[in-house]
VOFILUM-212048 format. One record per residue (C-alpha): residue in one letter; x, y, z. Coordinates in Angstrom, 1 decimal, m for minus. Last residue first. Layout:
BEGIN
A X Y Z
...
***
This chain:
BEGIN
X 33.5 81.9 m178.2
X 30.8 83.1 m180.6
X 29.3 86.6 m179.8
X 25.8 86.5 m178.7
X 26.9 87.1 m174.9
X 28.5 90.3 m175.7
X 25.6 91.5 m177.5
X 23.3 90.6 m174.8
X 25.5 92.4 m172.1
X 26.0 95.4 m174.3
X 22.3 95.9 m175.0
X 21.6 95.3 m171.1
X 24.0 98.1 m170.4
X 22.4 100.3 m173.1
X 19.1 99.8 m171.4
X 20.3 100.3 m167.9
X 22.2 103.5 m168.6
X 19.3 104.8 m170.7
X 17.1 104.6 m167.9
X 13.9 102.4 m168.0
X 15.3 99.5 m165.9
X 16.2 101.9 m163.2
X 12.5 103.0 m162.7
X 11.5 99.4 m162.2
X 14.3 98.7 m159.6
X 13.2 102.1 m158.0
X 9.5 100.8 m157.5
X 10.8 97.5 m156.5
X 13.0 99.0 m153.7
X 10.2 101.0 m152.4
X 8.1 98.0 m152.1
X 10.9 96.1 m150.4
X 11.4 99.0 m147.9
X 7.8 99.2 m147.1
X 7.8 95.5 m146.2
X 10.8 95.8 m144.1
X 9.8 98.8 m142.1
X 10.8 102.2 m143.2
X 12.6 104.9 m141.5
X 16.0 104.4 m143.1
X 14.7 103.5 m146.4
X 15.2 107.0 m147.9
X 19.0 106.7 m147.1
X 19.6 103.4 m149.3
X 17.1 104.7 m151.8
X 18.8 107.9 m152.6
X 22.1 106.4 m152.7
X 21.0 103.4 m154.9
X 19.3 105.7 m157.4
X 22.5 108.0 m157.7
X 24.7 104.7 m158.1
X 22.3 103.6 m161.0
X 22.4 106.9 m162.6
X 26.1 107.1 m162.5
X 26.6 103.8 m164.0
X 29.9 102.3 m163.2
X 33.3 102.8 m164.3
X 33.9 106.4 m163.1
X 32.9 105.4 m159.9
X 35.8 103.0 m159.2
X 37.9 106.3 m159.7
X 37.2 107.0 m156.1
X 39.5 104.1 m154.8
X 42.4 104.9 m157.3
X 42.1 108.7 m156.3
X 42.3 107.7 m152.5
X 45.1 105.4 m153.2
X 47.1 108.2 m155.0
X 46.5 110.5 m152.1
X 47.4 108.0 m149.3
X 50.4 106.7 m151.2
X 53.0 107.4 m148.1
X 50.4 106.9 m145.3
X 49.1 103.6 m146.6
X 45.5 103.3 m146.9
X 42.8 102.6 m144.2
X 39.4 101.4 m145.8
X 35.7 101.8 m144.9
X 36.1 103.8 m141.7
X 32.7 103.5 m139.7
X 32.5 99.6 m139.9
X 33.4 99.1 m136.3
X 36.8 97.4 m137.0
X 37.6 100.5 m139.2
X 36.7 102.8 m136.4
X 39.3 101.1 m134.4
X 41.9 101.5 m137.1
X 41.0 105.0 m137.6
X 42.1 106.0 m133.9
X 39.5 107.2 m131.5
X 39.4 110.5 m129.8
X 37.6 110.0 m126.4
X 35.1 112.7 m125.2
X 32.9 110.6 m123.0
X 29.4 111.5 m124.1
X 29.4 110.9 m128.0
X 31.6 108.0 m127.9
X 30.0 106.0 m125.0
X 26.4 106.7 m126.4
X 27.4 105.6 m129.9
X 29.1 102.4 m128.6
X 25.7 101.6 m126.4
X 23.3 102.3 m129.6
X 25.4 100.3 m132.2
X 27.0 102.4 m134.8
X 26.3 104.0 m138.2
X 22.7 105.3 m137.7
X 23.4 106.5 m134.4
X 26.5 108.2 m135.4
X 24.7 110.2 m138.0
X 21.7 111.3 m135.9
X 24.3 112.2 m133.0
X 26.1 114.4 m135.3
X 23.2 117.0 m135.0
X 23.9 117.0 m131.1
X 27.6 116.8 m130.4
X 26.8 118.7 m127.0
X 28.8 121.5 m125.8
X 29.7 121.4 m122.0
X 33.3 122.3 m122.4
X 34.5 118.6 m122.1
X 31.4 117.5 m124.2
X 33.1 119.2 m127.3
X 35.7 116.3 m127.5
X 33.8 114.7 m130.2
X 36.2 112.3 m131.7
X 38.3 110.9 m134.9
X 42.0 110.5 m135.4
X 43.3 109.5 m138.7
X 47.2 109.1 m138.6
X 47.0 105.5 m140.1
X 45.5 106.9 m143.4
X 41.6 107.1 m143.7
X 38.7 106.4 m145.8
X 35.2 107.4 m145.0
X 32.2 106.7 m147.3
X 28.9 108.3 m147.9
X 30.0 111.4 m146.2
X 28.2 112.4 m142.9
X 31.0 110.7 m141.0
X 33.6 113.1 m142.3
X 31.5 116.3 m141.6
X 30.6 114.9 m138.1
X 34.1 114.5 m137.3
X 35.0 117.9 m138.4
X 31.9 119.1 m136.3
X 33.8 117.7 m133.4
X 37.2 116.4 m134.4
X 38.7 114.9 m137.6
X 42.5 114.9 m136.7
X 45.2 113.7 m139.0
X 44.4 112.5 m142.5
X 40.8 111.8 m143.7
X 39.5 111.3 m147.2
X 35.8 111.7 m147.0
X 34.1 110.3 m149.8
X 30.9 111.8 m151.5
X 28.8 109.7 m153.7
X 27.0 111.4 m156.3
X 23.3 112.7 m155.8
X 23.8 115.3 m153.4
X 21.0 115.1 m150.9
X 22.9 113.1 m148.1
X 25.9 115.5 m148.4
X 23.4 118.5 m148.2
X 22.0 117.1 m145.1
X 25.4 117.5 m143.3
X 25.9 121.0 m144.6
X 22.2 122.0 m143.6
X 23.2 120.8 m139.8
X 26.0 123.3 m140.1
X 23.6 125.9 m140.9
X 21.3 124.8 m138.5
X 23.5 125.2 m135.7
X 24.1 129.0 m136.7
X 20.5 129.5 m137.0
X 19.7 128.0 m133.6
X 22.5 130.0 m131.9
X 21.0 133.2 m133.3
X 17.5 132.2 m132.1
X 18.9 131.0 m128.7
X 20.9 134.6 m128.3
X 24.4 134.9 m129.1
X 27.1 136.3 m126.4
X 28.6 132.9 m125.4
X 28.3 131.2 m128.8
X 30.2 133.9 m130.7
X 33.6 132.7 m129.3
X 32.8 129.4 m130.9
X 32.5 130.9 m134.1
X 35.7 132.8 m133.7
X 37.5 129.6 m132.6
X 36.2 127.7 m136.0
X 34.1 125.0 m135.4
X 35.7 121.3 m136.1
X 39.2 120.3 m136.3
X 39.1 119.2 m140.0
X 41.2 116.8 m142.0
X 44.4 117.5 m140.3
X 48.3 117.7 m141.2
X 48.1 120.1 m144.1
X 45.1 120.7 m146.5
X 41.9 118.5 m145.6
X 39.9 116.3 m147.9
X 36.6 115.9 m149.3
X 36.2 113.5 m152.5
X 33.2 113.8 m154.8
X 32.2 111.3 m157.2
X 30.8 110.9 m160.8
X 31.2 114.4 m162.2
X 30.6 114.3 m165.8
X 26.9 115.1 m165.4
X 27.9 118.5 m163.8
X 24.6 119.7 m161.9
X 26.0 117.6 m158.8
X 29.3 119.2 m159.0
X 27.9 122.7 m158.9
X 25.5 121.8 m156.0
X 28.1 120.3 m153.9
X 30.5 123.2 m154.5
X 27.8 125.6 m153.3
X 27.3 123.7 m150.1
X 31.2 123.5 m149.6
X 31.4 127.0 m150.2
X 28.9 128.0 m147.8
X 30.4 125.9 m144.8
X 33.8 127.5 m145.6
X 32.8 130.9 m145.4
X 30.6 130.4 m142.3
X 33.6 128.7 m140.5
X 34.9 125.1 m140.2
X 38.3 124.5 m139.0
X 40.8 123.4 m141.4
X 43.3 123.0 m138.8
X 43.5 126.7 m138.5
X 47.0 127.3 m140.2
X 45.7 124.4 m142.7
X 42.7 126.5 m143.8
X 42.2 124.9 m147.3
X 39.5 122.4 m147.0
X 40.4 120.5 m150.2
X 37.4 119.6 m152.4
X 38.4 116.8 m155.1
X 35.8 116.3 m158.0
X 36.5 112.8 m159.6
X 35.0 112.2 m163.2
X 38.3 113.0 m164.9
X 40.5 114.9 m162.3
X 38.7 117.9 m161.1
X 40.2 120.1 m158.4
X 38.6 122.7 m156.3
X 40.4 124.2 m153.3
X 38.4 125.8 m150.5
X 39.2 128.7 m148.1
X 38.9 131.5 m150.7
X 37.9 129.7 m153.8
X 41.4 128.5 m155.0
X 41.2 126.4 m158.1
X 43.4 123.2 m158.7
X 43.5 122.3 m162.1
X 41.1 120.2 m164.3
X 38.9 123.4 m164.2
X 35.1 123.4 m162.9
***
């Protein structure tokens, strides 16, 4: 991957140090998701993950919006498609969401403007969501009889049950500030300095151990279905494995060496 923006059809790829920035590049379509863009995102996750110099991935949208959901052409196919065809199509988007969980490095959604339907799901599937004051999130698809089904798994893990039910079933569009209060949007940055603020926020991952972050991410999502005792036991196993990594051993050596120096 290059340090300069690279056009890969509907996706811009840029690397700044250890930060891989993926820009949904369909501003004329409000960065709506189509088969090509979904495929490119999945491919880029795999490529960034295999590059040990990449510490974090940022997803953002070109133009005024983050992502408006499914492309119109994709929606038009639904009416004439069979159940099996619709299932395959839905699973493709579901695999995109799952791939964000599987990629070892953190994935940050940087939202400006609208993140709706599948676009809202894409943002919330990321490990961290940041926004500016223009960020709007929602699932309006219920208004046309469509169920925000796969994103329900994400929303339910991030909200109280009754809040999740209301948001998924009433079609409301919610401002970033409200979701910040609910803990779904981690930070709201100033509109004028948003891009720089996002890079500054993401750059934290250049200063910490990649292996420690990878193991923490895997553990955090793995213990979703564990009871307390199982989660503690799994944590002990991960803790022991972390102690055997080069990052941990080198970090301990630096810490002890620093502590032994006269003050």
